C-alpha positions in Angstrom: 109.4 102.5 117.3 111.9 100.5 115.2 109.8 100.7 111.7 109.9 104.5 112.1 113.4 104.8 113.3 114.3 102.7 110.0 112.3 104.8 107.8 113.5 107.8 109.1 117.2 106.4 108.6 116.0 105.8 104.8 114.8 109.0 104.2 118.2 110.6 105.4 120.3 108.5 103.6 118.2 108.7 100.6 119.1 112.7 100.8 122.7 112.3 100.9 124.4 112.4 97.2 125.0 109.3 95.3 128.6 109.5 95.9 128.2 109.5 99.4 126.0 106.5 99.9 128.6 103.8 99.6 132.1 104.5 100.8 135.1 102.0 101.7 134.4 103.3 105.5 130.9 101.7 106.0 129.7 100.3 109.7 128.3 97.3 108.0 129.0 96.8 104.4 126.8 94.4 102.4 128.7 91.5 100.9 126.1 89.6 99.0 122.3 89.1 98.6 120.5 85.9 97.7 117.2 84.4 97.4 116.4 81.1 98.6 113.5 78.7 99.0 113.0 76.8 102.7 112.8 73.6 100.8 115.6 74.4 98.1 113.1 73.9 95.0 112.6 76.6 92.4 110.8 79.4 93.3 106.6 79.4 92.2 103.9 81.7 92.2 102.5 82.3 96.0 105.7 80.9 97.6 107.6 82.7 100.1 111.3 83.4 99.7 114.2 83.6 102.0 116.2 87.0 101.7 119.6 86.2 103.1 122.1 89.3 103.0 125.7 88.8 104.5 127.7 91.5 105.7 130.9 92.5 106.7 131.3 94.5 109.7 134.5 96.5 111.5 136.1 93.8 114.2 134.5 94.4 117.2 131.3 96.0 116.9 128.6 94.0 117.6 125.8 93.3 114.8 122.0 94.3 115.8 120.1 91.2 116.4 117.3 92.7 113.7 117.5 94.8 110.5 115.1 95.6 107.8 114.9 95.5 103.8 112.2 98.0 102.5 111.2 96.8 99.0 110.5 100.4 97.2 110.3 99.3 93.0 109.8 96.6 91.5 111.3 96.3 88.0 112.1 99.7 88.2 108.6 101.0 88.7 108.2 102.2 92.3 106.0 100.2 93.9 104.1 100.3 97.4 107.3 100.7 100.0 106.8 96.7 102.0 109.0 96.4 104.9 110.9 92.5 104.9 112.1 92.1 108.8 115.0 90.6 109.1 116.9 88.3 111.9 120.8 88.2 112.6 121.1 84.4 112.0 124.9 84.2 112.1 127.6 86.4 113.0 131.6 86.0 113.5 134.2 88.6 114.3 133.9 90.6 111.0 131.0 89.2 109.2 127.0 87.9 109.8 123.9 86.7 108.0 120.5 88.1 108.5 117.7 86.6 106.9 113.9 87.0 106.5 110.7 85.9 104.5 109.6 87.6 101.8 106.0 87.1 99.6 107.1 88.0 96.2 104.2 89.3 93.9 105.7 88.1 90.5 109.1 86.9 89.5 110.6 90.7 88.8 114.2 92.6 90.4 113.3 94.2 93.6 115.1 97.1 94.5 114.7 99.2 97.8 116.8 99.9 101.1 118.6 97.7 104.0 118.7 99.5 107.3 121.1 97.8 109.3 121.1 99.7 113.0 122.2 103.5 111.7 123.8 102.0 108.3 121.5 102.3 105.3 122.7 101.1 101.9 121.1 99.9 98.3 119.3 97.1 98.1 118.4 94.9 94.9 117.7 91.3 94.1 116.0 89.2 91.4 113.6 86.5 92.0 114.6 84.8 88.8 118.1 84.4 89.9 117.5 82.1 93.0 120.5 80.5 94.9 120.4 76.3 95.1 120.1 75.3 98.3 117.7 75.1 101.2 117.6 78.8 103.4 118.8 79.3 106.5 117.2 76.8 109.3 114.9 77.9 112.2 111.9 80.9 113.1 112.2 84.2 110.8 110.7 87.1 110.2 108.3 87.5 107.7 106.9 90.5 105.3 103.4 91.0 105.3 101.5 89.7 102.3 100.4 91.7 100.1 97.0 91.2 97.9 98.0 92.0 94.0 94.6 90.9 92.7 93.5 94.7 91.9 90.1 95.2 91.3 88.8 96.3 87.7 89.2 99.9 87.5 85.4 101.1 86.9 83.8 104.6 87.7 80.5 102.3 88.2 80.5 99.6 90.6 79.0 96.2 89.9 75.6 96.8 91.8 74.8 100.4 90.2 75.7 98.2 86.8 72.1 97.9 85.7 71.3 101.7 86.7 74.3 103.1 84.9 72.7 100.8 81.3 69.8 102.1 81.6 71.0 105.7 82.1 73.3 105.1 79.0 70.9 104.1 77.2 68.7 107.2 77.5 71.7 109.7 77.2 72.3 108.1 73.7 68.9 107.8 72.8 68.4 111.7 73.5 71.2 112.3 71.4 69.7 110.3 68.7 66.3 112.2 69.1 68.2 115.2 69.1 70.1 114.4 66.0 67.3 113.5 64.4 65.2 116.7 64.9 68.3 118.7 63.7 68.1 117.0 60.5 64.2 117.5 59.9 64.7 121.2 60.8 67.6 121.5 58.3 65.9 119.4 56.0 62.7 121.7 56.1 64.5 124.8 55.8 66.1 123.8 52.8 63.0 122.8 50.9 61.3 126.4 52.3 
């Protein structure tokens, strides 16, 4: 249910004119976005990163215990939308910090939306620009891993390859025979 509401909020936010999406009167405003590894070491392929988002909010308002980041682009190209659940790890009167695990499938710049309660804002982070230091400790929600090792693009499966090879040889043999027969007909007409 939370995902459905977050997706609806993101969809409605994408319909708003660009000038109205970021205003000074936002309920929850993103102040910084950082990526850190759990062990404080540089990122390498296959390792998760912790997405750490610092927000400012109006005094007296409570921040929700969870939020959702939705990754929608990689280096400017649209990609499969990937939900990154976030957990409120620290909060005081006017600031808060959300964190969640993300599994980058390559070193790239990722763009998307951030939904905290009813507030939706743009989000961008770059895996090549990690912040030093260890990520927030404790149990954090994690995004699902996606397998980016796509199978080779082919119209014929591997099990059908021997059959397809035979069909291809037969087809090209017929084409060659037709061309040879055509030459013989043209040659015999020229001599007659």
